[in-house]
BARO-939964 format. One record per residue (C-alpha): y, z, x; residue number from 1; residue in three letters. Coordinates in Angstrom, 3 decimals, padded with zeros to 6 digits, always signed. Each point is the difference from the previous one (the first is absolute). Last residue first. Example, Ala and Ser with C-alpha at 12.3 -4.5 7.8 and 13.67 -1.06 7.14 Angstrom:
<rs>
<r v="-001.060" w="+007.140" u="+013.670" n="2" res="Ser"/>
<r v="-003.440" w="+000.660" u="-001.370" n="1" res="Ala"/>
</rs>
This chain:
<rs>
<r v="-012.480" w="-015.237" u="-000.675" n="150" res="Arg"/>
<r v="+001.399" w="+002.735" u="+002.500" n="149" res="Pro"/>
<r v="-001.171" w="+003.763" u="+000.116" n="148" res="Glu"/>
<r v="+002.786" w="+002.550" u="-001.122" n="147" res="Leu"/>
<r v="-001.285" w="+002.511" u="+000.882" n="146" res="Val"/>
<r v="+002.560" w="+003.241" u="-001.558" n="145" res="Ile"/>
<r v="-000.991" w="+004.178" u="+001.516" n="144" res="Leu"/>
<r v="+000.400" w="+002.872" u="-002.614" n="143" res="Pro"/>
<r v="+002.167" w="+003.064" u="+000.574" n="142" res="Ile"/>
<r v="-002.345" w="+002.766" u="-000.143" n="141" res="Glu"/>
<r v="+002.710" w="+002.633" u="-002.307" n="140" res="Arg"/>
<r v="+001.078" w="+002.847" u="+001.031" n="139" res="Glu"/>
<r v="+003.386" w="-001.607" u="+001.561" n="138" res="Thr"/>
<r v="+002.428" w="+000.846" u="+002.991" n="137" res="Arg"/>
<r v="-002.463" w="+000.489" u="+002.909" n="136" res="Arg"/>
<r v="-001.442" w="-003.925" u="-001.548" n="135" res="Arg"/>
<r v="+003.895" w="-001.354" u="+000.190" n="134" res="Tyr"/>
<r v="+000.349" w="+001.494" u="+003.651" n="133" res="Asp"/>
<r v="-002.815" w="-001.889" u="+001.172" n="132" res="Glu"/>
<r v="+001.213" w="-002.449" u="-001.980" n="131" res="Tyr"/>
<r v="+003.748" w="-000.076" u="+002.084" n="130" res="Gly"/>
<r v="-001.665" w="-001.535" u="+002.892" n="129" res="Gly"/>
<r v="+000.297" w="-004.069" u="-000.810" n="128" res="Tyr"/>
<r v="-002.298" w="-002.674" u="+001.121" n="127" res="Val"/>
<r v="-002.564" w="+002.783" u="+001.802" n="126" res="Asp"/>
<r v="+000.042" w="+002.134" u="-002.291" n="125" res="Val"/>
<r v="-001.715" w="-002.511" u="-002.228" n="124" res="Ala"/>
<r v="-001.830" w="-001.158" u="+002.420" n="123" res="Leu"/>
<r v="-001.993" w="+003.442" u="+000.099" n="122" res="Arg"/>
<r v="-000.143" w="+000.095" u="-004.001" n="121" res="Trp"/>
<r v="-001.933" w="-002.713" u="+000.589" n="120" res="Leu"/>
<r v="-002.560" w="+001.024" u="+002.080" n="119" res="Arg"/>
<r v="-000.415" w="+003.484" u="-001.534" n="118" res="Glu"/>
<r v="-000.214" w="-002.110" u="-003.888" n="117" res="Arg"/>
<r v="-002.774" w="-002.669" u="+001.763" n="116" res="Glu"/>
<r v="-003.114" w="+002.794" u="-001.433" n="115" res="Glu"/>
<r v="+002.016" w="+001.678" u="-003.474" n="114" res="Pro"/>
<r v="+000.546" w="-004.361" u="-000.936" n="113" res="Lys"/>
<r v="+003.446" w="-001.245" u="-000.336" n="112" res="Ala"/>
<r v="+001.506" w="-000.428" u="-003.571" n="111" res="Val"/>
<r v="-000.718" w="-003.507" u="-000.942" n="110" res="His"/>
<r v="+002.225" w="-003.270" u="+000.038" n="109" res="Ala"/>
<r v="-000.489" w="-003.392" u="-000.056" n="108" res="His"/>
<r v="+002.289" w="-002.620" u="+002.530" n="107" res="Val"/>
<r v="+001.885" w="-003.607" u="-002.128" n="106" res="Asn"/>
<r v="+001.996" w="-000.364" u="+003.518" n="105" res="Met"/>
<r v="+003.737" w="-001.338" u="+000.270" n="104" res="Arg"/>
<r v="+001.482" w="-000.311" u="+003.907" n="103" res="Lys"/>
<r v="+004.200" w="-000.074" u="+000.764" n="102" res="Ser"/>
<r v="+000.107" w="+004.209" u="+001.239" n="101" res="Gly"/>
<r v="-003.082" w="+001.683" u="-001.894" n="100" res="Ile"/>
<r v="+000.117" w="-001.044" u="-003.165" n="99" res="Gln"/>
<r v="-003.332" w="+001.466" u="-002.586" n="98" res="Ile"/>
<r v="-001.476" w="-001.737" u="-002.695" n="97" res="Thr"/>
<r v="-002.320" w="+001.945" u="-002.668" n="96" res="Thr"/>
<r v="-003.872" w="+000.678" u="-000.759" n="95" res="Asp"/>
<r v="-000.423" w="+003.757" u="-000.852" n="94" res="Pro"/>
<r v="+001.097" w="+000.536" u="-003.437" n="93" res="His"/>
<r v="-000.124" w="+003.601" u="-001.808" n="92" res="Ala"/>
<r v="-001.082" w="+000.954" u="+003.644" n="91" res="Lys"/>
<r v="+003.509" w="-001.778" u="+001.159" n="90" res="Leu"/>
<r v="+001.929" w="+001.106" u="-002.971" n="89" res="Asn"/>
<r v="-000.824" w="+004.161" u="+000.700" n="88" res="His"/>
<r v="+000.604" w="-000.403" u="+003.530" n="87" res="Phe"/>
<r v="+003.765" w="-002.096" u="-000.300" n="86" res="Trp"/>
<r v="+000.757" w="+002.799" u="-002.123" n="85" res="Ala"/>
<r v="-000.299" w="+001.978" u="+002.625" n="84" res="Pro"/>
<r v="-002.650" w="+003.076" u="+000.960" n="83" res="Asn"/>
<r v="+001.585" w="+003.292" u="-001.999" n="82" res="Lys"/>
<r v="+001.028" w="+003.351" u="+002.399" n="81" res="Pro"/>
<r v="+002.833" w="-001.484" u="+002.240" n="80" res="Tyr"/>
<r v="-000.908" w="-000.614" u="+003.649" n="79" res="Gly"/>
<r v="+002.408" w="-002.681" u="+000.507" n="78" res="Gly"/>
<r v="-001.595" w="-001.299" u="-002.846" n="77" res="Lys"/>
<r v="-003.005" w="-000.631" u="+002.072" n="76" res="Ser"/>
<r v="-002.270" w="-002.912" u="-001.434" n="75" res="Ala"/>
<r v="-000.794" w="-001.534" u="+003.990" n="74" res="Ile"/>
<r v="-000.996" w="-003.755" u="-000.507" n="73" res="Leu"/>
<r v="-001.880" w="-001.949" u="+002.837" n="72" res="Ile"/>
<r v="-000.717" w="-003.674" u="+000.829" n="71" res="Val"/>
<r v="-002.660" w="-001.992" u="+000.274" n="70" res="Ser"/>
<r v="-000.428" w="-002.430" u="+002.768" n="69" res="Asp"/>
<r v="-000.689" w="+001.691" u="+002.716" n="68" res="Gly"/>
<r v="+000.761" w="+003.725" u="-001.564" n="67" res="Asp"/>
<r v="+003.619" w="+000.410" u="-000.029" n="66" res="Arg"/>
<r v="+002.384" w="+002.671" u="-001.228" n="65" res="Ala"/>
<r v="+002.949" w="-000.262" u="-002.239" n="64" res="Phe"/>
<r v="+003.373" w="+001.405" u="-001.063" n="63" res="Val"/>
<r v="+001.464" w="-001.148" u="-003.463" n="62" res="Leu"/>
<r v="+002.652" w="-002.636" u="-002.623" n="61" res="Pro"/>
<r v="-001.518" w="+000.358" u="-003.668" n="60" res="Thr"/>
<r v="+000.271" w="-002.558" u="-002.286" n="59" res="Thr"/>
<r v="-001.123" w="+000.236" u="-003.671" n="58" res="Arg"/>
<r v="-001.555" w="-002.149" u="-002.659" n="57" res="His"/>
<r v="-000.258" w="+001.531" u="-003.155" n="56" res="Lys"/>
<r v="-002.597" w="+000.720" u="-002.485" n="55" res="Gly"/>
<r v="+001.647" w="+003.143" u="-000.952" n="54" res="Ser"/>
<r v="-003.404" w="+002.745" u="+000.696" n="53" res="Lys"/>
<r v="-001.651" w="-000.904" u="+002.830" n="52" res="Ala"/>
<r v="+002.914" w="-002.315" u="+002.108" n="51" res="Gly"/>
<r v="-001.097" w="-002.805" u="+001.247" n="50" res="Val"/>
<r v="+000.926" w="-000.400" u="+003.593" n="49" res="His"/>
<r v="+000.989" w="-001.444" u="+002.748" n="48" res="Asp"/>
<r v="+001.441" w="+001.422" u="+003.664" n="47" res="Leu"/>
<r v="+002.570" w="-000.711" u="+002.319" n="46" res="Leu"/>
<r v="-000.999" w="+000.917" u="+003.154" n="45" res="Leu"/>
<r v="+001.711" w="+001.485" u="+002.603" n="44" res="Met"/>
<r v="+000.414" w="+000.660" u="+004.226" n="43" res="Ala"/>
<r v="+000.252" w="+003.580" u="+001.238" n="42" res="Pro"/>
<r v="+003.628" w="+001.107" u="+000.091" n="41" res="Ala"/>
<r v="+002.787" w="+000.606" u="+001.990" n="40" res="Gly"/>
<r v="+001.622" w="-003.099" u="-000.617" n="39" res="Pro"/>
<r v="-001.886" w="-001.624" u="-003.128" n="38" res="Val"/>
<r v="-002.269" w="-002.703" u="+000.691" n="37" res="Arg"/>
<r v="-001.833" w="-001.761" u="-002.843" n="36" res="Tyr"/>
<r v="+004.244" w="+000.708" u="-001.969" n="35" res="Gly"/>
<r v="+001.728" w="-003.211" u="+001.217" n="34" res="Ile"/>
<r v="-001.725" w="-003.558" u="+001.554" n="33" res="Leu"/>
<r v="-002.590" w="+001.204" u="-002.473" n="32" res="Gly"/>
<r v="-000.607" w="-003.361" u="-002.071" n="31" res="His"/>
<r v="+004.120" w="+000.978" u="-000.762" n="30" res="Thr"/>
<r v="+000.096" w="+000.341" u="-004.306" n="29" res="Ala"/>
<r v="-003.232" w="+001.801" u="+000.772" n="28" res="Arg"/>
<r v="+001.100" w="+002.773" u="+002.578" n="27" res="Tyr"/>
<r v="+003.382" w="-000.222" u="-002.011" n="26" res="Ile"/>
<r v="-001.246" w="-000.015" u="-003.397" n="25" res="Lys"/>
<r v="-002.856" w="+003.490" u="+001.479" n="24" res="Ala"/>
<r v="+003.220" w="+002.033" u="+001.339" n="23" res="His"/>
<r v="+001.568" w="-000.649" u="-002.494" n="22" res="Gly"/>
<r v="-002.702" w="+001.696" u="-001.959" n="21" res="Gly"/>
<r v="-000.713" w="+002.686" u="+002.683" n="20" res="Met"/>
<r v="+003.718" w="+001.006" u="-000.448" n="19" res="Leu"/>
<r v="-000.668" w="+000.558" u="-004.177" n="18" res="Arg"/>
<r v="-002.728" w="+001.422" u="+000.316" n="17" res="Arg"/>
<r v="+001.788" w="+002.804" u="+002.920" n="16" res="Leu"/>
<r v="+002.467" w="+001.074" u="-002.675" n="15" res="Leu"/>
<r v="-002.505" w="+000.824" u="-002.055" n="14" res="Pro"/>
<r v="-001.368" w="+002.094" u="+001.922" n="13" res="Trp"/>
<r v="+002.915" w="+001.615" u="+000.800" n="12" res="Gly"/>
<r v="-000.468" w="+002.908" u="-002.165" n="11" res="Arg"/>
<r v="-004.190" w="+000.254" u="+000.020" n="10" res="Asp"/>
<r v="-000.149" w="-000.252" u="+003.759" n="9" res="Ala"/>
<r v="+002.991" w="+002.610" u="+000.244" n="8" res="Trp"/>
<r v="-001.529" w="+002.472" u="-001.892" n="7" res="Ser"/>
<r v="-003.756" w="-000.657" u="+002.040" n="6" res="Leu"/>
<r v="+002.197" w="+000.655" u="+003.795" n="5" res="Tyr"/>
<r v="+001.661" w="+002.805" u="-001.363" n="4" res="Asp"/>
<r v="+001.450" w="+001.160" u="+003.468" n="3" res="Ile"/>
<r v="-000.486" w="+003.289" u="+000.703" n="2" res="Ala"/>
<r v="+002.780" w="+002.718" u="+001.070" n="1" res="Met"/>
</rs>
């Protein structure tokens, strides 16, 4: 019997959101000493973003890739049919901050251009191979977000 992944994800999302909130608090409180690296997982950053509709300030821990001075975020949401809320928030408020380890940076976000997408996707998959599974699981094109220092 196949597992209905999306149904499970719908039910598990509130718990996952709380776990991510705890992760972000510990990461921030320890200046990245705890939370930047989680055993068995790629390095993570903290993304600060403002709700597109609510205007609330939020922080989300995310896996990332590097492209020179830029940071690449992958709006996969585990292959879920909809883009994550932070993606919509960045489109509405592209100037924000991130924290990588103990270093905080001001950045400007934009969606990757079609001509750079394939190269950036390979960088993301090199960091976390599971993105390919997510891509196959969803019908949407998973957005890549480029964060450039400002």
